[in-house]
C-alpha positions in Angstrom: -33.0 44.5 -39.1 -35.1 42.6 -36.5 -34.0 39.3 -38.0 -30.4 40.3 -37.8 -30.7 41.3 -34.2 -32.4 38.0 -33.4 -29.7 36.1 -35.1 -27.0 38.0 -33.2 -28.8 37.4 -30.0 -29.0 33.6 -30.7 -25.3 33.7 -31.5 -24.5 35.4 -28.2 -26.4 32.7 -26.3 -24.5 30.0 -28.3 -21.2 31.7 -27.5 -22.1 31.9 -23.8 -23.1 28.3 -23.8 -19.9 27.3 -25.5 -17.9 29.3 -23.0 -19.7 27.5 -20.1 -18.8 24.1 -21.7 -15.2 25.2 -22.2 -15.0 26.3 -18.5 -16.5 23.0 -17.3 -14.1 21.1 -19.5 -11.1 23.0 -18.1 -12.3 22.5 -14.6 -12.8 18.7 -15.2 -9.3 18.5 -16.8 -7.8 20.3 -13.7 -9.7 17.9 -11.4 -8.5 14.9 -13.4 -4.9 16.2 -13.2 -5.2 16.7 -9.4 -6.6 13.2 -9.0 -3.8 11.8 -11.2 -1.1 13.5 -9.1 -2.8 12.3 -5.9 -3.2 8.7 -7.1 0.5 8.7 -8.2 1.6 10.2 -4.8 -0.5 7.5 -3.0 1.6 4.8 -4.9 4.7 6.1 -3.1 5.0 4.4 0.3 7.3 7.1 1.7 5.4 10.1 0.2 4.6 13.1 2.4 1.0 11.9 2.5 -1.3 10.6 5.3 -3.1 7.4 4.3 -5.0 4.7 6.1 -4.9 1.5 3.9 -7.1 -1.4 5.0 -6.5 -4.7 3.1 -8.7 -7.8 3.3 -6.7 -10.9 2.3 -7.7 -14.5 1.7 -5.3 -17.4 1.3 -5.8 -21.2 1.0 -4.1 -24.6 1.1 -2.5 -24.0 4.5 -1.3 -26.7 6.9 0.0 -30.3 6.4 -3.3 -31.5 4.9 -3.8 -28.3 2.7 -7.3 -27.8 4.2 -6.4 -24.6 6.1 -7.5 -21.1 5.1 -6.5 -17.6 6.3 -8.6 -14.5 6.4 -7.0 -11.4 7.6 -7.3 -7.7 7.7 -4.2 -5.7 7.4 -4.2 -2.1 8.7 -1.3 0.0 7.4 -1.7 3.7 8.5 1.0 6.1 7.3 1.6 9.4 9.1 4.3 11.8 7.9 5.9 13.9 10.7 7.5 17.2 9.6 10.5 17.4 11.9 12.5 20.1 10.1 11.9 22.1 6.9 14.2 19.7 5.0 13.3 16.4 6.6 10.2 14.2 7.3 9.9 11.1 9.4 7.4 8.8 7.7 5.8 6.4 10.2 4.3 3.2 8.9 2.3 0.7 11.1 1.9 -2.8 9.7 -0.8 -4.6 11.7 -2.4 -7.9 10.4 -5.5 -9.2 12.2 -5.7 -12.9 11.4 -8.3 -15.6 11.4 -6.7 -19.0 10.6 -8.8 -22.2 10.3 -8.1 -25.9 9.9 -4.3 -25.3 9.8 -3.5 -27.6 12.8 -4.7 -31.2 13.0 -7.3 -30.4 15.7 -9.1 -28.1 13.3 -9.1 -25.2 15.7 -9.7 -21.6 14.4 -7.1 -19.1 15.7 -7.5 -15.4 16.0 -5.1 -12.6 16.8 -2.3 -10.3 15.7 0.8 -11.5 14.0 3.6 -9.8 12.0 2.9 -6.4 13.6 5.7 -3.9 13.1 6.3 -0.1 13.2 8.7 1.6 10.8 10.2 5.0 10.8 11.7 6.4 7.6 13.8 9.6 7.7 13.2 11.1 4.3 14.1 14.4 2.6 11.1 16.6 2.0 12.1 17.0 -1.6 13.4 14.5 -4.2 17.1 13.8 -4.0 17.1 13.7 -7.8 14.4 14.1 -10.4 11.5 12.0 -9.2 13.7 10.1 -6.7 12.6 9.7 -3.1 14.6 7.8 -0.4 14.0 6.8 3.2 16.0 5.1 5.9 15.4 4.2 9.6 14.6 1.6 12.2 11.7 -0.9 12.4 10.4 -2.6 15.6 8.6 -6.0 15.4 6.0 -7.0 18.1 5.2 -10.5 19.5 2.2 -12.3 18.0 -0.8 -12.3 20.3 -1.3 -16.0 19.7 1.6 -18.5 19.5 -0.2 -20.5 16.8 0.0 -17.4 14.5 3.7 -16.3 15.0 6.7 -15.7 17.1 6.4 -14.5 20.7 9.6 -12.5 20.4 10.3 -8.8 20.0 12.5 -7.8 17.1 14.5 -4.8 15.8 16.3 -3.9 12.7 16.8 -1.4 9.8 14.4 -0.5 7.0 14.9 1.4 3.8 13.0 2.5 0.7 13.8 4.0 -2.7 11.1 5.2 -5.1 11.4 6.7 -8.6 8.5 8.6 -10.1 9.5 10.3 -13.3 7.1 12.6 -15.1 4.3 10.5 -16.5 2.4 7.5 -15.3 5.1 5.2 -13.8 6.1 4.5 -10.3 8.9 2.0 -9.5 10.5 1.3 -6.1 11.9 -1.1 -3.6 11.2 -1.3 0.2 13.1 -3.6 2.5 13.7 -4.4 6.2 15.7 -6.8 8.2 14.6 -8.0 11.7 16.5 -9.8 14.4 14.9 -10.9 17.7 15.9 -8.8 20.8 13.8 -10.2 23.5 10.7 -12.2 24.5 10.0 -15.8 25.2 13.4 -17.5 25.6 11.9 -20.9 24.4 10.9 -19.4 21.0 13.3 -19.7 18.0 15.3 -16.7 17.2 14.1 -14.3 14.5 16.3 -13.5 11.6 14.2 -12.5 8.6 14.6 -10.3 5.5 11.6 -8.6 3.9 11.7 -7.5 0.2 9.0 -5.5 -1.6 9.8 -4.5 -5.2 6.9 -2.7 -6.8 5.9 -1.2 -10.2 2.7 0.7 -11.0 1.0 2.6 -13.9 -1.4 5.4 -13.1 -3.9 6.6 -15.8 -5.0 10.2 -16.3 -8.3 9.4 -14.6 -6.7 7.9 -11.5 -6.8 4.2 -12.2 -3.6 2.5 -11.0 -2.5 -1.0 -12.1 0.3 -2.4 -9.9 2.4 -5.4 -9.5 4.6 -6.2 -6.5 6.0 -8.9 -4.3 5.9 -9.0 -0.4 8.7 -11.6 0.0 10.3 -12.9 3.1 13.6 -14.8 3.5 14.1 -16.7 6.8 17.8 -17.0 7.2 17.9 -19.6 10.0 15.6 -22.0 8.1 16.9 -21.2 4.6 13.3 -20.8 3.4 11.5 -18.1 1.4 7.9 -16.8 1.1 7.4 -15.2 -2.4 3.9 -14.0 -3.6 3.4 -12.0 -6.8 0.5 -9.5 -6.3 -1.4 -7.9 -9.2 -3.8 -5.0 -8.2 -6.2 -2.5 -9.8 -7.4 0.5 -7.9 -9.4 3.6 -8.6 -9.0 6.9 -6.6 -12.1 9.0 -6.1 -12.8 12.2 -4.2 -14.5 11.8 -0.8 -15.2 15.3 0.5 -11.9 16.8 1.5 -10.2 13.4 1.4 -10.0 10.7 -1.2 -10.6 6.9 -1.4 -8.6 4.4 -3.4 -10.4 1.1 -3.8 -9.9 -2.0 -5.8 -9.2 -5.8 -6.0 -6.0 -7.8 -6.3 -5.0 -11.4 -6.9 -1.8 -13.1 -6.0 0.1 -16.3 -6.7 2.5 -17.9 -4.2 5.6 -18.7 -6.2 7.3 -20.2 -3.2 6.3 -20.7 0.5 7.2 -23.0 3.4 5.4 -26.3 3.1 2.7 -25.6 5.7 2.0 -22.0 4.6 -0.3 -20.7 1.9 0.0 -22.2 -1.6 -1.5 -21.4 -5.0 -3.8 -18.4 -5.5 -5.0 -15.8 -3.0 -7.2 -12.7 -3.2 -7.2 -9.2 -1.7 -9.4 -6.2 -1.7 -8.0 -2.7 -0.8 -9.6 0.4 0.6 -7.3 3.3 1.3 -8.3 6.6 2.8 -6.0 9.4 1.5 -5.7 12.8 3.3 -4.1 15.4 0.9 -2.7 18.6 2.4 -4.7 20.6 -0.2 -8.1 19.0 -0.5 
C-alpha cells in the first residue's frame, strides 16, 4: 500500500509539473500571437498606432565624380489623433538629417535638413473592407536648411495611402503624395514632384518581418526619376510596456539623376512602438 501511495504521489507531482509546462506554453503562444499582431500592425503606415522610427541610411557614388557619400538619419514619428469615434487623423513627420561629403567639386561636407514634410491622413477607425485601411489628406513640405541639400521653397499637396492586411502574415499597400511649391526663395526652381511608395511584407509568428518596397520620386519639370528598391528584415521585441522593432536593410538604385546616389546603399532601422494595450 505504501508503494502504491508513493507512486500516486509521484504521478501527482508529474501531473502538476505537466500542467505548469502547459500553462507556460499557452502563455508563450499568447505572447507570440500578441507580438505577431503588433508587428503586423507596425507594418501599416496608417495604423492607429504611435511609433517613432529612426532610420540610418548610407548611399555612395554621388556627385559628378562619383566620390560623394551621404549619411543621414531619418526620423519618422507617427501619432494617431482620435478626432471622432469613427475617424482618426494619422500625423506622419518625415525629417531627414543629412551629412553629405565630396559631392561638390570643392569637397565640402554639408549638414542639414532636407526633404522634411508633415502629412495628415484622415482615416476610418475600422477597416473599410476586410483588412483594408485607407487614408487621405494634405502634406506640407518645408525648405531645406542648406541650399546644397535641397530646395529653399515651401510646398503643399495631397497624400493618400491604401493598405490591405488579410488574415495571415501578408501586408501590401501603397502610399503616395504630390507636392507643388507655394512660396519661398523666388530664385529657386519650382517644385513639382510625385512620391510613390509601394510595399509588401511578410510577418512570421515570432514577429520577424521581411519587407520589400520602393521610395520613388518623379520630378515632372525635369522629367527625371529616383527609384530605389529596398529589402529589409526586422524583429519586434518587447521593451517594457512598449516594443522595439530593429533590423538591417539594403537597397539598389534602379534609376536616379546623374549626380545623385548610384548602386548599392544600406540602412538600419530602430522603431519604438507604443501599443494601446501593453
